N, C-alpha and C positions, 0 to 999 in steps of 0.2 A: 503492499498498499504507500503510495507516494505521499508527500506531502510537503507544500512548498514554502508554510511558513516558518520566516528569518528568527523567530524572538517569541518567550512569552509574553507575549501583549496584553492576551485576552482571559483574562483568570480561567472562564468558561473552555474555551483553546489549551489552555496547561492541562486543567483538571482531563479531559478527556485525553490527551496525549497520554498524561500520568498513565489511568484505565488502560489506555491498551500497550504504552510498553512491560510494565508490571504484573498486568494481566498474565498479558504471554511468556514475561522472562521469569515466571514462578512457575508458570505451567511446563514452560519448557523444562524449564533447572530438575522439574518433579518427573516432569518425562522423560527427558534423555539422559536420567543419571541409574547408575546399579540402584535399585532396592537394597544392597545388602545394607547391614546392621553400619549406622555410624561408630565411632568409636573415639567418646568424649574423652580432653586431653586431660577435663579437670573438672570439680563437682564445685569449683566456687560462682558463687550467682551475683556476687559480688561486683555492682558498676565498678569500673574499673575503667577509672580517664586521666592515667598518666602519661599522656602525649604531653610534651612540653611544647611550648609555643612554639608557631613555626612549623611543627611535626607533621608531617604526611601519614603517622604509624603510631597507634598504640596496642594496649596489649589485648586481644581478646580472642585467643587459645579454647581458655576455657567451651566457647558454643561454637573454634572449627571442629568439622569432621572431616573423619580420614576414611577408609575404605576398606575392608576388611580386608582375607584372600576369601575367594571364591571356594563357597561348597563342590568340594567334586561333584561330576554326573552320579555316579554311583551314591554317591550317600546324601541324590536333592531327590528332598517328591516331587518337584515341582514338574522333570519328566510323564510324570506318573497320569497327575492333574491332565496335564498336555495334550495325551493322549487317547483324553476323553470326549470323544468326538460332543457337539454341539445339540440338545435333541438326545442323548441319550438314555435322558430320564423324561417318559412323554410328557407334555400339558396336564395331559388330566391326572397324573400319577403325582405329578411334585403336587397341584391342588391338592389334592389328599393328601398328599406328606405332610404340608406344610401345618396346611389344620389341622392334623392328627398330633402332629408334634408342638405346637404351641399350647392347642389349648386343652392337651389331653392332662389328669384326667377330667373328662367327659360326659356322661348319661345319653349328650346327643349325639353320639359317635357310632362309626359306625361297628362295627364287631368285629373283635378280632381274630375273624375268617378273613374278613377281608383285606384285613393287613398284613395276616399272612399272607396273602395272593401277590401284595405288590411285594413284598421281600423277595415274594419268589421266581420275581422275573429277574432279577439286578444283584445273580451274586460273582459274578464277576468284579464289580461295582464293586462290592462291598470285599473281595480280594484286594482288591487296589488299592482300599482306602484303606484296608489291615498291614499292608507296608508300607502306605505312607505315614505310618501313625509312627514309624520306628525309624524315621527317615527325620534327616531337616529338611525345611523349603526356602527357597531364593529364590528370585524369580520377578523381573521388573513389569510392574503393575499395564504395561504396553507391550509385554507378551505375551503373560501368560492373563488368563480367563480366569476371574476371584467368582464371576459367578459360580463356577464347575466346584469349587472350595467348598461356596453358600449349598447350593442344590444337595451332593455329595454328604456333607456334615449330617443337615437333615435326615435324606435316606437315611445315613447310621442313627441317629437319634431312633427312627423308627424304628429299629432292627434292636438297639438296645432295649425302648418302650415293651414289643413285641415278645420277647427274652422274659421280661418283666412280667408280663400279664400268663407268659405260658408255667411259668413259676421256677424259672432258671436264672436265680441271682445275679451265680456269679457272673457268665457270660450277659447277664444287661449289666453288670459296673466295670465287668473289661471293653465293654464299647462306648459307653460313657466317657470312659480313660481314653482312650483312644482319641475320641471327640476334641477332650480337652488337650493330650500332644498335639495335634495338627496345629490346633488354636494357636498354644503356647509355640510354634516352631513359627509358624505363617510370623505372629506381631513380633516375636522376640529380629526376625532377619529380615526387618527392613526399618526406614526411616520415612516409608511414605505412609501418608495420612490416612487415603482408601485402605491401604492393605493391613493397613495395620487395624482400623476400623474390621477389617472382616477378618482377622483373627483372635480379637477378641470375639466377636458375635460366636463365632462358636467356639471357644472357650465360655461364653456365656453358656450357650445351647448345652456344652458337654458338662460344664458342673450343676446345670437345674435340670439335668437330666439325670446325673449322678443322686442328686438330691433327689429325685421320684425310686428312684430304682431302690435305692442304696432298704435294706431292710431296717421294718419297724423296730423302735428302742435296739441298731446297734448304735458301740461306740462313736466316739469320732477315728473320721476319715481318717484323717492328716494330725498330727501333737500340734501344738500350735509353735514349734518351731518351724514346721513347714509350714505353715497359714500363712507366717512372719514372711519367708526366704519366696512365698508366690504372690506376697499383695507385694516384694517390695520387687520382683523382675515385672510387674504389672510399670511401678514408677519408672521401675527402668527406659521397660517400652516409651515410653511416652513420655519423657526426657530425651530418645532420638531422636520422636517425629518431632518435641519444637526445637529441636536446636536444631534439625535437618536445611528450614528457609531462612533464617540467616546466613549460614556460607552462601547459597542462590543469593543472595540480597549485596552481599557486599563483592559477590564478585559480577553482579549488572552494576552497580556502582560502580566500579571498576575499570567495567568495557565505555560509559559514556564519558568517563575521565579523559581515558584514550582509546582508543582504539587499536594500540599494540599491547592487551591486555584482553584480546577475547580470548573468552569461555571456555575451558575446555571439552567442558561438561557437558555443554548446551549444544545443541544442534542451530542454528538459525537459517531461516528463511531469510529471499533476497529482501519481502515484504518487512521480515522483523529487521532486518541491519539499515532497512531505511524509515524505524520505526528511533531506533535506537541512534542513530544519526538524528533523527530530528532533535530528539531527546537530549544533545548531545552542543547542538542548536542552542537552544534556551540555558544550555547549563555556563555558556560560552557570551550570552548575550553582552552580561556587565560584569564587573568583575568580585561584585557580592551579590551574585544569582546562586554559583552552585560551592557550597564544599563543602565536599567529599568525607572529610574525616567527620566531623563535626551528623554528616547525614546517617555516618553506619553505629554513632554516639545513641545516637534517636531509639533506631534498629538491636542494637548491643541491650541498651536498660531493657527495651518493653520485652525481649528475650530474654533476661535473666530476674527480672520479673515473671513470664514464667514456665520458666524452670520452676523455678523455689516455688512456686499456686504446687507444678505436679510432684514435688516434696512432700505434700504436707500429706495428712491425713482423712479422710473421709469426716465430714462434718463442721470441720474447719474453711475460717472466714479468709477467702482467697484475695487478693490482691487485684488491684485495677492493674493493667499494664499498658493499657496505652497513656503517654506522656502526655503532659501537656504543656508543647512547643512555642503556647504566644504567637499560633499559628493563625493570620489573617487571610485568605486567599483575594479578599479582593486588592491589597497591597500588593503589588506586585515588589514594588524595591524594598521589600520585606528581604533583608540580609539572611542571606541561603534559601533564598525563596521555591529554586528548582529542588531540594531536597526535601520541605516543610513538606510540597507537594504528592512528593514520591513519597514520604515515610507515613503523611496521614491519610495515600491515597492506596496506598499499599500494604500495611500492614493489617493483619487482624486476629484479634487473641482468639485462640485455642484452646486453650485453657479451663475457662470452665466450662466445655462441654466434655471436652474430656475429662477430669475429673470427675466427673459426671458420671458417663457411662464406667470408667474405672470402676465406682467406687457402685457399682452393681456386680459388678465380677467380688468382687473385694465381700460386699457382705458372703454373695452365697459361699464365698471359701467360708467364709468367718461362721455360718452355718451347718458345715461338713465336718 
C-alpha cells in the first residue's frame, strides 16, 4: 500500500498509519517467528531506566527473548497432529462430542450407547492422541492447525467420560491425564498468545474431566507441592507470552529508526515496507518527533507491569499496565509525538484476561 504523505501533520493520518504499521508489525512478528518458548534472561520486572543522557541504549535484557533449540522431530507431536486431515471427525460427531463434553453430566444427554458408537468410529485418532500425549509439542500457529488439537482433545474427553460411565475408572483417569499432558506441552513450548490459549483450554478440559471421573471420596490426586509446581508452570507460560511482544515492538522501533536494522524474524511485504517508510518519514519530520529510546521505555515499563501481574496469585489486585505518558494526539508538536502515537496505538494489556483464564485452571488444580 503506497502512501505519499510526507509527515505526520494531521493527527488522524498519524493514527491511521500507526494502526496499520503496528497492527502489521505485531501480526507479522507473531506469525513469522518460531513459536518455541522464549527464555527469559532475568525475572526482574522493575523498570530499568539506567540509560545516561544522550544514550541510545538501556538495559532491557529481562524482557528480551531468545529461542531455545528446536524439539527433534521424533519427539515432537506436531507432525502427528498435522497428519490428521481436516474433517477427520464429522461435523455431526463434533457437535455431539462438544455438547457431551461441555455439559456432562446431564439427564438430557443421549444414551451411553450413543457416545460409545461415536468413540468406536475413531480408534486411529485416539491412538494418535495417546502417542502425542507422551511427546512434546512445538509448531508455529501459521503452520499447524490448532483446531485439530481442540477437536482431538474433545474426542479424548468423550472417551474418558465413556470409560467412567462403563465403570473403568483407571482408564478414564489415564485419558484425562493425557489431555492435561497435551495441553501442558502445547502451552509450555510457545510464546504465541493463541497457541497458549489452546494449550490452556486443553489443560482446563483435562483437569475438569479428571474432576468428574475421579472416584467419589478419593484422596487428593496431587500433593500440595505438586499442585504448587503445576501452578508455577502456568505462571511461567503466561510470562513467556507477555514478554514476547516487547521484543517485537523494539525490533520495529529499531527498523523505523534505521533501514539498516531490518528485523531478521519478520517477513515484510512491499506494502509493509511502504508503511514502515511512511512511518520513518514521520519520525524524521522534525527533531523532536521521534525518540526511539523513550519509546522503548514506554513499552518496557508496561510489559514489566504485565509480567509483575502474571506473577501474582489468583484474587490479587492487578496493577494497571497502561502508563500515562501525557500524550495529546491533537498536539503534533509534542516531543516524541510519533513514539507516543505508536505506544498508545500498539500497546494492549493482556495480563488481566490471561490471569482470569489461568485462575480457572488453578482452581481446578487446587480442587484435585
